[in-house]
N, C-alpha and C positions, 0 to 999 in steps of 0.2 A: 204121594211123598214126592214122585218124580215131576206131576204137576206142579208142586211148589217150587222145585228147582229151576224149573222152564219157565215160568213166570219172573221169577227173581234175575234170571240171567237176561230175559227181553226185557223188564225194566232197568238192569242196568246198563244193557245197552242202549237202550235210548236217552238215558242220562248221559252217557259218556257221549253220544252223538249231539247230545245239546251243548256239553261243555266243549267240545271240540270245535262245533262252529262259532262259538264265544269267542275262543281263544284266536281261532284265525281270524276273525273279524278285529280282534284286538292287535293282533300283530299287524295286519293290512293297515289298521289306522296310524301304528308306531311309524311304519315306514313312510307312509304318505308325509307325514310330520318333516321327516328327514329330509326331503325335499323339497319343502316350501321355505320362502324368503319372509320371515315375519307371519306367517298364517294366512299371506293373501294367495296363496296357489301360485307363484312365482318361483321359480327354480334357483337354487341356491349360487348358481353360476349363471347370471343372467347375462346372455349375449345377443338377445334378439330385438327386434324393433321394437316390439311391445313395451319390452321392460324398458327400453331407453326413451320411448314417449313418456311412459309412466313417470319417470326419474325427471325428465325435463318439465313436464306438467307440476311435480310436486315443487321444484325448484322455483318454477314462475309463480306458484301460489305463495310459496313462503318470501320470495321477494314483494308479491303484492301485498304481504300480510305486514312485512316489515315498514313498507310505504305509509300503509294506513295508518300503524302506530306511531311513527314518525310523525304525520301530518297531525294525529289526535293531540301529540305531545306538545308540537308547536301550538296546535289551538290553546290548549290547556294554559300554556305559558302565557300567551296572550292574553288569555281572560283574566289571570291571576295579576297581570300588571295593569290590565283595565281597571279591575277592581281595587287596586291599590291607588290608582289615580283619583278614582271615582270616590273612595272612602275619604281621600286626603282633602278633596274638592268640597265634600259634605262637612268635614269638620272645621274647614276654614271660613 
């Protein structure tokens, strides 16, 4: 009877240790998310040079993307007008 109780206590102790380690890992993970900006590892109050460089790169990429979209839009408009002219000449 005594051995049965001891084995239960040992088993419960090992299970409690396992749950405690899982809980600590979950809490650490939750604390890490609070200090990140959009999950990319940057702090919420970014003042470092690295963050400002990332912001500048992002803005430059956005500007480049906008110019490419504008160029594509102008090209598409030119194609449409050329197609209209071509169809008019074909029908005439």
